[in-house]
C-alpha distance (Angstrom), angle and dihedral (degrees) to the residues before:
residue distance angle dihedral
M1 . . .
A2 3.80 . .
A3 3.85 117.8 .
W4 3.85 114.8 -80.4
G5 3.82 89.1 -111.1
K6 3.75 92.6 62.2
R7 3.88 94.9 40.9
L8 3.84 92.9 51.8
A9 3.75 100.9 36.3
G10 3.82 116.1 128.0
V11 3.76 95.3 13.6
R12 3.90 109.4 152.9
G13 3.84 101.1 162.2
V14 3.79 136.6 41.6
L15 3.81 125.1 -155.4
L16 3.76 112.0 -159.5
D17 3.83 126.7 -160.7
I18 3.65 112.2 -143.7
S19 3.84 114.0 -154.3
G20 3.83 111.1 63.2
V21 3.91 90.7 10.9
L22 3.77 104.3 55.5
Y23 3.77 99.9 17.2
D24 3.79 145.0 -12.8
G25 3.76 110.5 -120.6
G26 3.75 126.0 -134.9
E27 3.83 144.8 158.0
D28 3.80 89.1 -81.1
G29 3.74 93.1 51.8
G30 3.73 94.1 -87.5
T31 3.80 130.0 -108.8
P32 3.90 135.0 -89.4
I33 3.70 116.9 -104.4
P34 3.77 107.3 -110.3
G35 3.92 110.0 -88.8
S36 3.73 95.2 10.0
V37 3.78 100.1 107.5
E38 3.84 93.5 53.7
A39 3.86 88.3 40.5
V40 3.86 90.6 60.5
A41 3.82 90.8 44.2
R42 3.83 91.3 52.3
L43 3.84 90.8 48.8
K44 3.82 91.3 50.5
R45 3.80 89.9 51.5
S46 3.71 93.6 53.1
Q47 3.79 131.3 77.5
L48 3.85 91.4 -99.8
K49 3.82 120.7 105.4
V50 3.75 113.4 -127.0
R51 3.79 132.3 -157.4
F52 3.77 130.6 172.6
C53 3.79 115.6 -133.0
T54 3.83 116.9 -172.9
N55 3.71 140.2 167.0
D56 3.88 93.8 -155.0
S57 3.72 106.8 140.6
Q58 3.79 101.3 168.0
K59 3.86 94.1 76.4
S60 3.73 135.4 44.5
R61 3.78 115.2 -112.9
R62 3.76 89.4 -109.3
E63 3.77 93.0 51.3
L64 3.76 93.5 47.4
V65 3.76 95.6 47.5
G66 3.82 89.2 48.9
L67 3.77 88.8 52.8
L68 3.77 93.5 52.1
Q69 3.78 93.6 44.3
R70 3.91 89.8 55.6
Q71 3.81 86.8 52.7
G72 3.80 89.6 55.4
F73 3.72 103.3 -101.0
D74 3.84 120.5 145.2
I75 3.84 98.5 -129.0
S76 3.79 139.1 128.8
E77 3.81 133.8 -165.5
G78 3.83 92.9 -109.3
E79 3.81 89.6 62.5
V80 3.75 96.9 55.6
T81 3.87 125.8 89.1
S82 3.80 106.4 -162.1
P83 3.83 131.3 166.5
A84 3.78 102.6 -120.7
P85 3.87 99.9 64.2
A86 3.77 88.4 41.5
T87 3.85 90.7 52.5
S88 3.87 92.8 47.2
L89 3.79 88.8 54.6
I90 3.82 91.5 50.7
L91 3.77 92.9 49.7
K92 3.87 91.6 52.7
E93 3.79 91.9 45.9
R94 3.78 93.3 51.5
G95 3.77 99.5 37.7
L96 3.80 91.1 -118.5
R97 3.80 122.8 161.7
P98 3.70 110.1 -157.8
H99 3.72 137.0 -149.7
L100 3.76 100.3 -141.9
L101 3.74 122.5 -136.9
I102 3.73 98.2 174.9
H103 3.75 146.0 119.8
D104 3.84 117.0 -82.9
G105 3.78 87.9 -125.8
V106 3.76 92.2 70.1
R107 3.88 100.4 35.1
S108 3.87 90.9 99.8
E109 3.84 89.3 68.8
F110 3.87 85.0 66.4
D111 3.80 99.0 45.8
Q112 3.83 93.1 112.8
I113 3.79 93.7 47.8
D114 3.84 124.2 103.9
T115 3.84 107.8 -126.1
S116 3.89 97.5 172.6
N117 3.90 114.3 117.8
P118 3.74 93.5 2.8
N119 3.78 119.2 -139.1
C120 3.85 96.6 -175.7
V121 3.79 141.2 23.8
V122 3.73 123.8 -121.7
I123 3.86 115.3 -159.7
A124 3.82 128.4 -169.8
D125 3.79 136.8 157.0
A126 3.81 96.2 -56.5
G127 3.74 94.3 173.4
E128 3.89 109.4 -166.2
G129 3.84 85.9 3.6
F130 3.90 87.5 78.4
S131 3.77 93.2 92.8
Y132 3.80 124.2 147.9
Q133 3.83 90.2 -108.0
N134 3.83 94.5 50.9
M135 3.85 91.5 45.1
N136 3.79 91.6 48.3
K137 3.83 91.1 49.8
A138 3.73 90.4 54.1
F139 3.83 89.8 45.8
R140 3.86 90.3 52.6
V141 3.83 93.6 49.8
L142 3.80 90.8 51.5
M143 3.84 93.5 47.0
D144 3.86 91.3 49.8
L145 3.81 92.2 56.9
E146 3.78 121.1 90.9
K147 3.79 89.2 -145.1
P148 3.76 106.0 23.4
V149 3.86 116.3 -153.7
L150 3.79 120.5 -165.9
I151 3.85 118.2 -173.9
S152 3.78 116.5 -168.3
L153 3.80 122.8 -165.9
G154 3.77 96.5 -133.9
K155 3.81 125.3 -33.1
G156 3.87 103.1 -124.8
R157 3.72 118.0 157.1
Y158 3.74 98.0 -147.0
Y159 3.87 142.1 -23.1
K160 3.77 136.7 -160.3
E161 3.72 129.6 -103.5
T162 3.78 128.2 175.2
S163 3.76 88.4 -95.7
G164 3.82 94.2 52.9
L165 3.80 141.6 -88.3
M166 3.89 117.0 -17.6
L167 3.69 127.0 -159.4
D168 3.77 111.7 -112.9
V169 3.81 135.9 -145.0
G170 3.79 94.0 -92.5
A171 3.82 93.0 76.6
Y172 3.76 91.9 53.8
M173 3.73 93.2 43.6
K174 3.81 89.1 54.9
A175 3.74 89.8 52.3
L176 3.76 93.8 57.2
E177 3.83 91.6 43.3
Y178 3.79 90.6 54.0
A179 3.80 94.7 43.8
C180 3.84 94.9 46.8
G181 3.79 98.4 35.0
I182 3.83 91.4 -125.1
E183 3.76 138.5 116.9
A184 3.78 119.8 -122.0
E185 3.81 124.2 -128.7
V186 3.82 107.7 -124.9
V187 3.81 120.8 -143.0
G188 3.82 106.7 -169.5
K189 3.74 136.7 26.5
P190 3.01 128.0 15.4
S191 3.80 91.8 23.4
P192 3.82 110.5 113.2
E193 3.83 92.1 -139.0
Y194 3.80 90.5 55.7
F195 3.77 92.4 53.8
Q196 3.73 91.8 45.8
S197 3.72 93.0 51.0
A198 3.84 89.6 55.0
L199 3.78 91.4 48.8
K200 3.80 91.6 49.5
E201 3.94 89.8 51.8
M202 3.78 86.7 49.1
G203 3.74 95.0 48.1
V204 3.83 99.1 -131.9
E205 3.78 136.6 110.2
A206 3.79 121.8 -108.4
H207 3.85 92.2 -108.3
E208 3.78 91.2 54.7
A209 3.85 92.5 53.2
I210 3.67 136.5 79.4
M211 3.97 128.2 -163.3
I212 3.78 119.0 -144.3
G213 3.82 112.0 -161.8
D214 3.79 145.8 138.3
D215 3.80 97.2 -131.1
I216 3.85 111.7 88.5
V217 3.88 92.8 -159.9
G218 3.79 105.6 28.7
D219 3.81 98.9 38.8
V220 3.70 106.4 21.7
G221 3.84 101.1 31.8
G222 3.74 93.5 38.9
A223 3.76 93.4 52.6
Q224 3.80 94.8 45.1
R225 3.83 91.4 52.8
C226 3.81 85.9 57.5
G227 3.80 93.4 55.4
M228 3.81 94.1 -99.2
R229 3.73 129.9 126.4
A230 3.80 118.4 -121.6
L231 3.79 140.4 -161.3
Q232 3.79 125.7 -161.3
V233 3.73 119.8 -143.8
R234 3.80 119.7 -145.2
T235 3.83 91.3 -130.2
G236 3.80 132.9 83.8
K237 3.73 112.7 24.0
F238 3.79 94.7 -10.0
R239 3.85 114.0 140.9
P240 3.82 122.0 -165.7
S241 3.83 87.0 -124.7
D242 3.82 88.6 64.6
E243 3.91 88.3 78.2
Q244 3.84 87.5 62.8
H245 3.72 97.3 42.7
P246 3.80 110.9 154.3
E247 3.72 96.7 -134.6
V248 3.87 110.7 19.5
K249 3.77 125.5 56.6
A250 3.85 115.7 -178.4
D251 3.81 120.3 -137.4
G252 3.65 87.7 -119.9
Y253 3.84 142.7 -10.1
V254 3.84 121.7 -132.9
D255 3.67 133.3 -177.2
N256 3.85 93.6 -127.9
L257 3.72 145.6 -20.8
A258 3.84 91.3 -85.7
E259 3.72 89.8 60.3
A260 3.86 92.2 48.4
V261 3.79 91.2 51.1
D262 3.89 90.1 50.9
L263 3.65 90.8 54.6
L264 3.85 94.8 44.5
L265 3.81 93.0 49.4
Q266 3.84 89.7 48.3
H267 3.78 99.4 44.5
A268 3.74 113.2 16.0
I269 3.90 96.7 52.8
K270 3.78 115.2 64.8
């Protein structure tokens, strides 16, 4: 690989994944990854623009930000790009009435949405809500539609909590795609529109931005396809095999967010 100075030259904005980079979630609220609270604070004190880009779909944006603030992170709702508010906007713009297969923790993001006589299905990380009965209900709604629309909040395979790896929404999304013979619309990483929305909010071009995440496909691959650079941290869902991924190669691998921030402050800011 090229020297860090060359790989990080010209970076003006940083997109940070949340789960697996800032903290590992859990039933007790989770725990910050060592060094991440101070790393975010150092980034915020620098000349670099910072935005948080998450696929978390079990919590409302307000709940997620409140949790992170209690853990000591310098973060506000306006700095977070998350899939539920974006999906709510899409539903309103297109006049869609969803059948919601989602976690109760994120249901408040859809309070203003008409869910009567559904003409689409919205699926998110429903956790324990992914029962056979609930999946079959979503399947039946889709099959009864002349032009079925399935919207998925991200398409991750799994993520990490303090108790271990957790199956993510992507596995259930794929089940509905297969059963119904359709392709889901993804709102969240690795969707190009999702990254572009975050870049617009941050006010930087793709070639001036870098993504830092733990997901080699969703974070790293998705960002690179948009023309961004991307670093993978060896925390969260990272697996050693990620560094030999057959399709995606990060612009660099770092042990944690603190190391990534050290490199950015040393090489990106001149």
